[in-house]
A tleap script that builds the chain and sets N, CA, C and O, in Angstrom:
source leaprc.protein.ff14SB
mol = sequence {
  NMET ARG ALA TYR PRO ALA ALA GLY ALA VAL
  PRO ALA VAL PRO SER ALA ASN ALA ASP PRO
  ALA VAL PRO THR VAL THR ALA ALA VAL ASP
  GLY GLY TYR THR PHE ALA ALA ALA THR THR
  TYR ASP THR ALA PRO THR GLY TYR THR GLY
  SER PRO GLY GLU ASN GLY GLU GLY VAL TYR
  GLY ARG SER GLY CYS GLY ARG CYS ALA ALA
  TYR ALA ALA ALA HIE PRO ASP VAL ALA MET
  ILE ASP ILE GLY ASN GLU GLN TYR ARG LYS
  THR MET TRP ASP ALA LEU ARG THR ARG GLY
  TYR THR GLY ASN SER VAL ALA LEU PRO VAL
  GLN ILE THR GLU THR GLY TYR ILE GLN ASN
  VAL CLYS
}
set mol.1.N position { 13.558 33.629 7.873 }
set mol.1.CA position { 12.626 32.395 7.829 }
set mol.1.C position { 12.282 32.006 6.389 }
set mol.1.O position { 12.087 32.867 5.530 }
set mol.2.N position { 12.217 30.800 6.160 }
set mol.2.CA position { 11.962 30.222 4.872 }
set mol.2.C position { 10.411 30.003 4.553 }
set mol.2.O position { 9.672 29.425 5.350 }
set mol.3.N position { 10.030 30.446 3.483 }
set mol.3.CA position { 8.725 30.244 3.061 }
set mol.3.C position { 8.436 28.884 2.365 }
set mol.3.O position { 9.212 28.554 1.469 }
set mol.4.N position { 7.493 28.132 2.653 }
set mol.4.CA position { 7.156 26.880 1.852 }
set mol.4.C position { 5.963 27.084 1.091 }
set mol.4.O position { 5.155 27.916 1.504 }
set mol.5.N position { 5.732 26.448 0.040 }
set mol.5.CA position { 4.552 26.523 -0.772 }
set mol.5.C position { 3.356 25.862 0.025 }
set mol.5.O position { 3.532 25.057 0.940 }
set mol.6.N position { 2.203 26.261 -0.393 }
set mol.6.CA position { 1.049 25.605 0.389 }
set mol.6.C position { 0.952 24.034 0.130 }
set mol.6.O position { 1.543 23.512 -0.816 }
set mol.7.N position { 0.240 23.380 0.948 }
set mol.7.CA position { 0.190 22.023 0.883 }
set mol.7.C position { -0.277 21.700 -0.514 }
set mol.7.O position { -1.214 22.336 -0.996 }
set mol.8.N position { 0.349 20.710 -1.211 }
set mol.8.CA position { -0.037 20.291 -2.602 }
set mol.8.C position { 0.365 21.195 -3.781 }
set mol.8.O position { 0.098 20.906 -4.948 }
set mol.9.N position { 1.051 22.350 -3.391 }
set mol.9.CA position { 1.479 23.217 -4.357 }
set mol.9.C position { 2.913 22.647 -4.907 }
set mol.9.O position { 3.744 22.112 -4.173 }
set mol.10.N position { 3.061 22.834 -6.219 }
set mol.10.CA position { 4.314 22.181 -6.870 }
set mol.10.C position { 4.993 23.551 -7.516 }
set mol.10.O position { 4.376 24.325 -8.249 }
set mol.11.N position { 6.315 23.702 -7.130 }
set mol.11.CA position { 6.955 24.838 -7.725 }
set mol.11.C position { 7.105 24.791 -9.252 }
set mol.11.O position { 7.368 23.729 -9.816 }
set mol.12.N position { 6.937 25.957 -9.931 }
set mol.12.CA position { 7.145 26.112 -11.321 }
set mol.12.C position { 8.734 26.395 -11.634 }
set mol.12.O position { 9.461 27.180 -11.024 }
set mol.13.N position { 9.076 25.569 -12.721 }
set mol.13.CA position { 10.501 25.916 -13.219 }
set mol.13.C position { 10.336 26.002 -14.716 }
set mol.13.O position { 9.413 25.496 -15.355 }
set mol.14.N position { 11.446 26.776 -15.248 }
set mol.14.CA position { 11.448 26.958 -16.751 }
set mol.14.C position { 11.509 25.592 -17.348 }
set mol.14.O position { 12.053 24.650 -16.772 }
set mol.15.N position { 10.916 25.506 -18.564 }
set mol.15.CA position { 10.849 24.168 -19.445 }
set mol.15.C position { 12.050 24.427 -20.174 }
set mol.15.O position { 12.399 25.555 -20.525 }
set mol.16.N position { 12.816 23.143 -20.448 }
set mol.16.CA position { 13.808 23.034 -21.273 }
set mol.16.C position { 13.658 23.023 -22.813 }
set mol.16.O position { 14.545 23.258 -23.633 }
set mol.17.N position { 12.323 22.694 -23.056 }
set mol.17.CA position { 11.855 22.627 -24.484 }
set mol.17.C position { 11.195 23.721 -24.981 }
set mol.17.O position { 10.871 23.743 -26.168 }
set mol.18.N position { 10.921 24.736 -24.159 }
set mol.18.CA position { 10.009 25.931 -24.651 }
set mol.18.C position { 10.853 27.108 -24.200 }
set mol.18.O position { 11.994 27.065 -23.741 }
set mol.19.N position { 10.036 28.235 -24.429 }
set mol.19.CA position { 10.593 29.512 -23.971 }
set mol.19.C position { 10.918 29.478 -22.462 }
set mol.19.O position { 10.078 29.037 -21.678 }
set mol.20.N position { 12.082 29.920 -22.046 }
set mol.20.CA position { 12.527 29.832 -20.490 }
set mol.20.C position { 11.636 30.748 -19.657 }
set mol.20.O position { 11.559 30.613 -18.436 }
set mol.21.N position { 11.047 31.565 -20.248 }
set mol.21.CA position { 10.092 32.630 -19.585 }
set mol.21.C position { 8.891 32.062 -19.102 }
set mol.21.O position { 8.249 32.604 -18.203 }
set mol.22.N position { 8.471 30.780 -19.755 }
set mol.22.CA position { 7.146 30.222 -19.575 }
set mol.22.C position { 7.384 29.051 -18.674 }
set mol.22.O position { 7.946 28.033 -19.080 }
set mol.23.N position { 6.955 29.200 -17.453 }
set mol.23.CA position { 7.049 28.019 -16.455 }
set mol.23.C position { 6.277 26.695 -16.740 }
set mol.23.O position { 5.180 26.733 -17.297 }
set mol.24.N position { 6.807 25.624 -16.386 }
set mol.24.CA position { 6.092 24.369 -16.434 }
set mol.24.C position { 6.203 23.795 -15.066 }
set mol.24.O position { 7.134 24.109 -14.324 }
set mol.25.N position { 5.247 22.939 -14.713 }
set mol.25.CA position { 5.096 22.347 -13.458 }
set mol.25.C position { 6.010 21.011 -13.357 }
set mol.25.O position { 5.982 20.176 -14.260 }
set mol.26.N position { 6.742 20.873 -12.318 }
set mol.26.CA position { 7.577 19.740 -12.116 }
set mol.26.C position { 7.356 19.213 -10.621 }
set mol.26.O position { 6.645 19.862 -9.854 }
set mol.27.N position { 7.837 18.292 -10.310 }
set mol.27.CA position { 7.791 17.708 -8.921 }
set mol.27.C position { 9.148 18.003 -8.341 }
set mol.27.O position { 9.786 17.051 -7.890 }
set mol.28.N position { 9.653 19.192 -8.300 }
set mol.28.CA position { 10.847 19.709 -7.551 }
set mol.28.C position { 10.709 19.631 -6.122 }
set mol.28.O position { 9.644 19.981 -5.615 }
set mol.29.N position { 11.757 19.169 -5.339 }
set mol.29.CA position { 11.701 19.296 -3.992 }
set mol.29.C position { 13.138 19.806 -3.474 }
set mol.29.O position { 14.097 19.797 -4.246 }
set mol.30.N position { 13.241 20.190 -2.327 }
set mol.30.CA position { 14.589 20.687 -1.873 }
set mol.30.C position { 15.705 19.829 -1.991 }
set mol.30.O position { 15.633 18.618 -1.781 }
set mol.31.N position { 16.807 20.467 -2.345 }
set mol.31.CA position { 17.973 19.720 -2.698 }
set mol.31.C position { 18.136 19.446 -4.200 }
set mol.31.O position { 19.090 18.804 -4.639 }
set mol.32.N position { 17.226 19.927 -4.918 }
set mol.32.CA position { 17.413 19.860 -6.544 }
set mol.32.C position { 16.917 18.468 -6.987 }
set mol.32.O position { 17.139 18.132 -8.150 }
set mol.33.N position { 16.305 17.683 -6.208 }
set mol.33.CA position { 15.904 16.383 -6.782 }
set mol.33.C position { 14.556 16.450 -7.332 }
set mol.33.O position { 13.694 17.135 -6.781 }
set mol.34.N position { 14.338 15.812 -8.334 }
set mol.34.CA position { 13.131 15.809 -9.076 }
set mol.34.C position { 12.531 14.320 -9.252 }
set mol.34.O position { 13.276 13.352 -9.406 }
set mol.35.N position { 11.179 14.220 -9.217 }
set mol.35.CA position { 10.583 12.903 -9.217 }
set mol.35.C position { 9.519 12.926 -10.404 }
set mol.35.O position { 8.881 13.955 -10.627 }
set mol.36.N position { 9.348 11.818 -11.129 }
set mol.36.CA position { 8.381 11.565 -12.145 }
set mol.36.C position { 7.136 11.775 -11.343 }
set mol.36.O position { 7.049 11.345 -10.193 }
set mol.37.N position { 6.067 12.502 -11.999 }
set mol.37.CA position { 4.864 12.682 -11.524 }
set mol.37.C position { 3.951 11.425 -11.560 }
set mol.37.O position { 3.056 11.241 -10.735 }
set mol.38.N position { 4.267 10.497 -12.667 }
set mol.38.CA position { 3.640 9.233 -12.732 }
set mol.38.C position { 4.508 8.041 -12.435 }
set mol.38.O position { 5.657 7.995 -12.874 }
set mol.39.N position { 4.015 7.105 -11.727 }
set mol.39.CA position { 4.946 6.047 -11.304 }
set mol.39.C position { 4.197 4.619 -11.967 }
set mol.39.O position { 3.039 4.594 -12.384 }
set mol.40.N position { 4.963 3.675 -11.958 }
set mol.40.CA position { 4.438 2.395 -12.442 }
set mol.40.C position { 4.172 1.447 -11.261 }
set mol.40.O position { 3.625 0.361 -11.449 }
set mol.41.N position { 4.527 1.826 -10.151 }
set mol.41.CA position { 4.180 1.013 -8.938 }
set mol.41.C position { 2.750 1.273 -8.461 }
set mol.41.O position { 2.345 2.385 -8.122 }
set mol.42.N position { 2.051 0.202 -8.465 }
set mol.42.CA position { 0.677 0.241 -8.096 }
set mol.42.C position { 0.356 -0.019 -6.726 }
set mol.42.O position { 0.402 -1.176 -6.307 }
set mol.43.N position { 0.000 1.046 -5.899 }
set mol.43.CA position { -0.264 0.992 -4.596 }
set mol.43.C position { -1.818 0.863 -4.350 }
set mol.43.O position { -2.253 0.807 -3.200 }
set mol.44.N position { -2.541 0.822 -5.312 }
set mol.44.CA position { -4.050 0.705 -5.105 }
set mol.44.C position { -4.580 -0.263 -6.283 }
set mol.44.O position { -5.233 0.168 -7.233 }
set mol.45.N position { -4.243 -1.563 -6.123 }
set mol.45.CA position { -4.803 -2.521 -7.006 }
set mol.45.C position { -6.260 -2.520 -7.138 }
set mol.45.O position { -6.939 -1.903 -6.317 }
set mol.46.N position { -6.779 -3.141 -8.076 }
set mol.46.CA position { -8.249 -3.224 -8.231 }
set mol.46.C position { -8.812 -4.082 -7.100 }
set mol.46.O position { -9.976 -3.888 -6.749 }
set mol.47.N position { -8.112 -4.964 -6.539 }
set mol.47.CA position { -8.578 -5.911 -5.443 }
set mol.47.C position { -7.914 -7.367 -5.521 }
set mol.47.O position { -7.435 -7.881 -6.532 }
set mol.48.N position { -7.978 -7.849 -4.407 }
set mol.48.CA position { -7.250 -9.161 -4.300 }
set mol.48.C position { -8.389 -10.262 -4.345 }
set mol.48.O position { -9.510 -10.177 -3.843 }
set mol.49.N position { -7.886 -11.237 -5.010 }
set mol.49.CA position { -9.124 -12.449 -5.325 }
set mol.49.C position { -8.816 -13.653 -4.629 }
set mol.49.O position { -9.335 -14.684 -5.056 }
set mol.50.N position { -7.946 -13.723 -3.476 }
set mol.50.CA position { -7.874 -14.982 -2.769 }
set mol.50.C position { -9.081 -15.190 -1.835 }
set mol.50.O position { -9.924 -14.322 -1.611 }
set mol.51.N position { -9.078 -16.395 -1.330 }
set mol.51.CA position { -10.148 -16.692 -0.310 }
set mol.51.C position { -9.620 -17.588 0.727 }
set mol.51.O position { -8.874 -18.532 0.468 }
set mol.52.N position { -10.037 -17.265 1.953 }
set mol.52.CA position { -9.421 -18.043 3.107 }
set mol.52.C position { -9.457 -19.581 2.918 }
set mol.52.O position { -10.366 -20.180 2.343 }
set mol.53.N position { -8.380 -20.139 3.461 }
set mol.53.CA position { -8.243 -21.641 3.321 }
set mol.53.C position { -8.777 -22.229 4.716 }
set mol.53.O position { -9.404 -21.526 5.508 }
set mol.54.N position { -8.493 -23.496 4.935 }
set mol.54.CA position { -9.086 -23.964 6.035 }
set mol.54.C position { -8.740 -23.357 7.371 }
set mol.54.O position { -7.558 -23.121 7.621 }
set mol.55.N position { -9.711 -23.082 8.272 }
set mol.55.CA position { -9.478 -22.344 9.517 }
set mol.55.C position { -8.912 -20.930 9.382 }
set mol.55.O position { -8.166 -20.372 10.187 }
set mol.56.N position { -9.362 -20.469 8.298 }
set mol.56.CA position { -8.853 -19.006 8.089 }
set mol.56.C position { -7.479 -18.829 7.571 }
set mol.56.O position { -7.007 -17.693 7.586 }
set mol.57.N position { -6.843 -19.731 7.156 }
set mol.57.CA position { -5.301 -19.526 6.735 }
set mol.57.C position { -5.223 -18.894 5.491 }
set mol.57.O position { -6.089 -19.137 4.649 }
set mol.58.N position { -4.202 -18.026 5.225 }
set mol.58.CA position { -3.889 -17.404 4.113 }
set mol.58.C position { -3.294 -15.998 4.489 }
set mol.58.O position { -3.051 -15.678 5.653 }
set mol.59.N position { -3.087 -15.205 3.420 }
set mol.59.CA position { -2.590 -13.867 3.602 }
set mol.59.C position { -3.653 -12.833 3.259 }
set mol.59.O position { -4.276 -12.788 2.198 }
set mol.60.N position { -3.783 -11.986 4.322 }
set mol.60.CA position { -4.862 -11.016 4.219 }
set mol.60.C position { -4.350 -9.700 4.010 }
set mol.60.O position { -3.319 -9.444 4.633 }
set mol.61.N position { -4.872 -8.715 3.208 }
set mol.61.CA position { -4.439 -7.379 2.778 }
set mol.61.C position { -5.737 -6.646 2.459 }
set mol.61.O position { -6.867 -7.093 2.655 }
set mol.62.N position { -5.387 -5.327 1.883 }
set mol.62.CA position { -6.467 -4.630 1.432 }
set mol.62.C position { -5.915 -3.613 0.255 }
set mol.62.O position { -4.793 -3.109 0.198 }
set mol.63.N position { -6.794 -3.484 -0.484 }
set mol.63.CA position { -6.494 -2.602 -1.828 }
set mol.63.C position { -6.123 -1.147 -1.170 }
set mol.63.O position { -6.773 -0.661 -0.245 }
set mol.64.N position { -5.072 -0.568 -1.732 }
set mol.64.CA position { -4.738 0.549 -1.247 }
set mol.64.C position { -3.676 0.678 -0.325 }
set mol.64.O position { -3.157 1.761 -0.054 }
set mol.65.N position { -3.300 -0.547 0.226 }
set mol.65.CA position { -2.241 -0.672 1.298 }
set mol.65.C position { -0.894 -0.924 0.542 }
set mol.65.O position { -0.724 -1.854 -0.247 }
set mol.66.N position { -0.071 -0.102 0.835 }
set mol.66.CA position { 1.353 -0.027 0.067 }
set mol.66.C position { 2.008 -1.362 0.460 }
set mol.66.O position { 2.406 -2.116 -0.428 }
set mol.67.N position { 2.138 -1.693 1.807 }
set mol.67.CA position { 2.832 -2.918 2.036 }
set mol.67.C position { 2.106 -4.156 1.385 }
set mol.67.O position { 2.758 -5.076 0.891 }
set mol.68.N position { 0.816 -4.141 1.403 }
set mol.68.CA position { 0.063 -5.267 0.742 }
set mol.68.C position { 0.607 -5.370 -0.698 }
set mol.68.O position { 1.082 -6.422 -1.126 }
set mol.69.N position { 0.519 -4.229 -1.438 }
set mol.69.CA position { 0.918 -4.210 -2.971 }
set mol.69.C position { 2.384 -4.737 -2.991 }
set mol.69.O position { 2.708 -5.544 -3.862 }
set mol.70.N position { 3.226 -4.334 -2.119 }
set mol.70.CA position { 4.660 -4.857 -2.323 }
set mol.70.C position { 4.748 -6.235 -2.037 }
set mol.70.O position { 5.536 -6.933 -2.675 }
set mol.71.N position { 3.930 -6.776 -1.026 }
set mol.71.CA position { 3.930 -8.275 -0.779 }
set mol.71.C position { 3.282 -9.014 -2.037 }
set mol.71.O position { 3.790 -10.047 -2.472 }
set mol.72.N position { 2.189 -8.471 -2.581 }
set mol.72.CA position { 1.637 -9.093 -3.748 }
set mol.72.C position { 2.608 -9.074 -4.863 }
set mol.72.O position { 2.674 -10.087 -5.558 }
set mol.73.N position { 3.401 -8.024 -5.143 }
set mol.73.CA position { 4.386 -7.981 -6.133 }
set mol.73.C position { 5.470 -8.879 -5.861 }
set mol.73.O position { 5.975 -9.426 -6.842 }
set mol.74.N position { 5.928 -9.139 -4.723 }
set mol.74.CA position { 7.006 -10.031 -4.360 }
set mol.74.C position { 6.648 -11.453 -4.315 }
set mol.74.O position { 7.508 -12.329 -4.405 }
set mol.75.N position { 5.378 -11.706 -4.175 }
set mol.75.CA position { 4.849 -13.188 -4.053 }
set mol.75.C position { 3.541 -13.258 -5.052 }
set mol.75.O position { 2.387 -13.297 -4.625 }
set mol.76.N position { 3.872 -13.269 -6.351 }
set mol.76.CA position { 2.746 -13.249 -7.350 }
set mol.76.C position { 1.989 -14.683 -7.206 }
set mol.76.O position { 0.836 -14.778 -7.629 }
set mol.77.N position { 2.584 -15.702 -6.660 }
set mol.77.CA position { 2.065 -17.077 -6.393 }
set mol.77.C position { 0.997 -17.178 -5.388 }
set mol.77.O position { 0.178 -18.096 -5.399 }
set mol.78.N position { 1.006 -16.116 -4.411 }
set mol.78.CA position { 0.077 -16.101 -3.347 }
set mol.78.C position { -1.166 -15.168 -3.667 }
set mol.78.O position { -0.983 -13.983 -3.947 }
set mol.79.N position { -2.316 -15.674 -3.622 }
set mol.79.CA position { -3.581 -15.093 -3.726 }
set mol.79.C position { -3.985 -14.449 -2.488 }
set mol.79.O position { -4.512 -15.088 -1.578 }
set mol.80.N position { -3.725 -13.050 -2.420 }
set mol.80.CA position { -4.116 -12.321 -1.216 }
set mol.80.C position { -5.500 -12.253 -1.054 }
set mol.80.O position { -6.244 -12.151 -2.030 }
set mol.81.N position { -5.966 -12.306 0.254 }
set mol.81.CA position { -7.473 -12.244 0.596 }
set mol.81.C position { -7.726 -10.786 0.953 }
set mol.81.O position { -7.044 -10.246 1.825 }
set mol.82.N position { -8.690 -10.132 0.301 }
set mol.82.CA position { -9.020 -8.811 0.482 }
set mol.82.C position { -10.012 -8.666 1.690 }
set mol.82.O position { -11.135 -9.168 1.730 }
set mol.83.N position { -9.398 -7.865 2.716 }
set mol.83.CA position { -10.227 -7.707 3.922 }
set mol.83.C position { -11.380 -6.499 3.643 }
set mol.83.O position { -12.166 -6.103 4.504 }
set mol.84.N position { -11.315 -6.054 2.398 }
set mol.84.CA position { -12.414 -5.120 2.031 }
set mol.84.C position { -13.796 -5.824 1.944 }
set mol.84.O position { -14.883 -5.247 1.967 }
set mol.85.N position { -13.595 -7.102 1.845 }
set mol.85.CA position { -14.822 -8.153 1.903 }
set mol.85.C position { -15.070 -8.317 3.337 }
set mol.85.O position { -14.247 -8.872 4.065 }
set mol.86.N position { -16.340 -7.783 3.821 }
set mol.86.CA position { -16.647 -7.868 5.155 }
set mol.86.C position { -16.516 -9.412 5.818 }
set mol.86.O position { -16.074 -9.659 6.940 }
set mol.87.N position { -16.996 -10.349 4.870 }
set mol.87.CA position { -16.912 -11.817 5.321 }
set mol.87.C position { -15.547 -12.207 5.635 }
set mol.87.O position { -15.274 -12.819 6.668 }
set mol.88.N position { -14.593 -11.830 4.675 }
set mol.88.CA position { -13.189 -12.225 4.817 }
set mol.88.C position { -12.468 -11.388 5.980 }
set mol.88.O position { -11.506 -11.889 6.563 }
set mol.89.N position { -12.902 -10.202 6.289 }
set mol.89.CA position { -12.429 -9.428 7.229 }
set mol.89.C position { -12.699 -10.137 8.693 }
set mol.89.O position { -11.875 -10.207 9.605 }
set mol.90.N position { -14.013 -10.632 8.701 }
set mol.90.CA position { -14.412 -11.389 10.063 }
set mol.90.C position { -13.690 -12.652 10.181 }
set mol.90.O position { -13.256 -13.065 11.257 }
set mol.91.N position { -13.555 -13.312 8.977 }
set mol.91.CA position { -12.750 -14.531 9.055 }
set mol.91.C position { -11.386 -14.311 9.575 }
set mol.91.O position { -10.910 -15.075 10.414 }
set mol.92.N position { -10.725 -13.272 9.097 }
set mol.92.CA position { -9.405 -12.941 9.587 }
set mol.92.C position { -9.355 -12.788 11.025 }
set mol.92.O position { -8.544 -13.406 11.714 }
set mol.93.N position { -10.273 -11.914 11.527 }
set mol.93.CA position { -10.385 -11.459 12.862 }
set mol.93.C position { -10.492 -12.729 13.839 }
set mol.93.O position { -9.844 -12.849 14.878 }
set mol.94.N position { -11.417 -13.659 13.336 }
set mol.94.CA position { -11.731 -14.783 14.041 }
set mol.94.C position { -10.646 -15.745 14.181 }
set mol.94.O position { -10.427 -16.343 15.234 }
set mol.95.N position { -9.853 -15.916 12.930 }
set mol.95.CA position { -8.617 -16.633 12.943 }
set mol.95.C position { -7.641 -16.135 13.939 }
set mol.95.O position { -7.137 -16.909 14.752 }
set mol.96.N position { -7.365 -14.915 13.909 }
set mol.96.CA position { -6.354 -14.148 14.751 }
set mol.96.C position { -6.794 -14.613 16.305 }
set mol.96.O position { -5.988 -15.207 17.020 }
set mol.97.N position { -7.958 -14.332 16.691 }
set mol.97.CA position { -8.510 -14.531 18.047 }
set mol.97.C position { -8.231 -15.976 18.354 }
set mol.97.O position { -7.759 -16.214 19.465 }
set mol.98.N position { -8.463 -17.008 17.502 }
set mol.98.CA position { -8.234 -18.372 17.834 }
set mol.98.C position { -6.883 -18.590 18.072 }
set mol.98.O position { -6.560 -19.503 18.832 }
set mol.99.N position { -5.997 -17.856 17.511 }
set mol.99.CA position { -4.658 -18.140 17.656 }
set mol.99.C position { -3.989 -17.286 18.785 }
set mol.99.O position { -2.765 -17.244 18.908 }
set mol.100.N position { -4.793 -16.651 19.550 }
set mol.100.CA position { -4.414 -15.939 20.726 }
set mol.100.C position { -4.198 -14.406 20.600 }
set mol.100.O position { -3.718 -13.801 21.559 }
set mol.101.N position { -4.514 -13.788 19.520 }
set mol.101.CA position { -4.326 -12.261 19.295 }
set mol.101.C position { -5.384 -11.610 20.021 }
set mol.101.O position { -6.567 -11.930 19.901 }
set mol.102.N position { -4.944 -10.664 20.801 }
set mol.102.CA position { -6.081 -9.904 21.580 }
set mol.102.C position { -6.125 -8.407 21.295 }
set mol.102.O position { -6.896 -7.668 21.907 }
set mol.103.N position { -5.235 -7.945 20.302 }
set mol.103.CA position { -5.176 -6.484 19.983 }
set mol.103.C position { -6.471 -6.110 19.186 }
set mol.103.O position { -7.314 -6.935 18.833 }
set mol.104.N position { -6.523 -4.796 18.954 }
set mol.104.CA position { -7.773 -4.079 18.228 }
set mol.104.C position { -7.312 -3.812 16.813 }
set mol.104.O position { -8.180 -3.645 15.956 }
set mol.105.N position { -6.062 -3.755 16.489 }
set mol.105.CA position { -5.671 -3.328 15.109 }
set mol.105.C position { -4.484 -4.295 14.736 }
set mol.105.O position { -3.875 -4.899 15.619 }
set mol.106.N position { -4.184 -4.420 13.438 }
set mol.106.CA position { -3.258 -5.341 13.025 }
set mol.106.C position { -2.503 -4.620 11.890 }
set mol.106.O position { -3.026 -3.803 11.132 }
set mol.107.N position { -1.023 -5.073 11.852 }
set mol.107.CA position { -0.251 -4.487 10.690 }
set mol.107.C position { -0.384 -5.302 9.431 }
set mol.107.O position { 0.013 -6.467 9.449 }
set mol.108.N position { -0.891 -4.806 8.378 }
set mol.108.CA position { -1.181 -5.670 7.090 }
set mol.108.C position { 0.244 -5.644 6.318 }
set mol.108.O position { 1.118 -4.789 6.463 }
set mol.109.N position { 0.274 -6.557 5.627 }
set mol.109.CA position { -0.442 -7.813 5.444 }
set mol.109.C position { -0.229 -8.793 6.526 }
set mol.109.O position { 0.806 -8.775 7.192 }
set mol.110.N position { -1.187 -9.658 6.727 }
set mol.110.CA position { -1.078 -10.598 7.783 }
set mol.110.C position { -1.176 -11.918 7.187 }
set mol.110.O position { -2.069 -12.214 6.393 }
set mol.111.N position { -0.202 -12.762 7.592 }
set mol.111.CA position { -0.238 -14.162 7.177 }
set mol.111.C position { -0.780 -14.984 8.307 }
set mol.111.O position { -0.321 -14.788 9.432 }
set mol.112.N position { -1.708 -15.880 8.117 }
set mol.112.CA position { -2.260 -16.714 9.178 }
set mol.112.C position { -2.015 -18.100 8.644 }
set mol.112.O position { -2.443 -18.480 7.554 }
set mol.113.N position { -1.248 -18.889 9.535 }
set mol.113.CA position { -0.985 -20.330 9.308 }
set mol.113.C position { -1.826 -21.155 10.242 }
set mol.113.O position { -2.639 -20.665 11.026 }
set mol.114.N position { -1.559 -22.545 10.099 }
set mol.114.CA position { -2.249 -23.450 10.908 }
set mol.114.C position { -2.054 -23.128 12.413 }
set mol.114.O position { -2.976 -23.163 13.227 }
set mol.115.N position { -0.757 -22.808 12.710 }
set mol.115.CA position { -0.355 -22.669 14.237 }
set mol.115.C position { -0.144 -21.206 14.781 }
set mol.115.O position { 0.017 -21.004 15.985 }
set mol.116.N position { -0.152 -20.098 13.762 }
set mol.116.CA position { 0.020 -18.832 14.228 }
set mol.116.C position { -0.275 -17.731 13.168 }
set mol.116.O position { -1.063 -17.924 12.242 }
set mol.117.N position { 0.341 -16.669 13.341 }
set mol.117.CA position { 0.150 -15.483 12.516 }
set mol.117.C position { 1.410 -14.677 12.518 }
set mol.117.O position { 2.186 -14.686 13.474 }
set mol.118.N position { 1.604 -13.957 11.393 }
set mol.118.CA position { 2.660 -12.892 11.265 }
set mol.118.C position { 2.041 -11.620 10.654 }
set mol.118.O position { 1.424 -11.577 9.590 }
set mol.119.N position { 2.299 -10.585 11.488 }
set mol.119.CA position { 1.800 -9.197 10.997 }
set mol.119.C position { 2.914 -8.671 10.146 }
set mol.119.O position { 4.045 -9.150 10.233 }
set mol.120.N position { 2.610 -7.669 9.300 }
set mol.120.CA position { 3.415 -7.013 8.380 }
set mol.120.C position { 4.331 -8.023 7.697 }
set mol.120.O position { 5.544 -7.815 7.652 }
set mol.121.N position { 3.782 -9.104 7.169 }
set mol.121.CA position { 4.579 -10.157 6.641 }
set mol.121.C position { 5.252 -9.517 5.295 }
set mol.121.O position { 4.687 -8.687 4.583 }
set mol.122.N position { 6.502 -10.025 5.083 }
set mol.122.CA position { 7.104 -9.515 3.888 }
set mol.122.C position { 7.306 -10.562 2.921 }
set mol.122.O position { 7.815 -10.304 1.830 }
savepdb mol mol.pdb
quit
């Protein structure tokens, strides 16, 4: 039986720059792969500054949503509308209902156009 470290635990390995007997923390995983602890990809932006267009048109997302951050990075010319704002969240749901959506949840980001909507827009 293989033992795994507790959730959140990171295995210690010897440092290449110091005494090998002194362990340092790395982000090692099975298979010998390591990953940098810090990344430059922002999955929790400070907020989106867009506002809904006529009849609720626009692209809606939320701070902390990885797919929303990816969309924002791929489309810097689009001002994403933050559904963290209660008014904008209501506008999004009203626009979806007007376009025939009957569900209780939606895959962000959502693009709402004059005639329809696209969930998990890329």
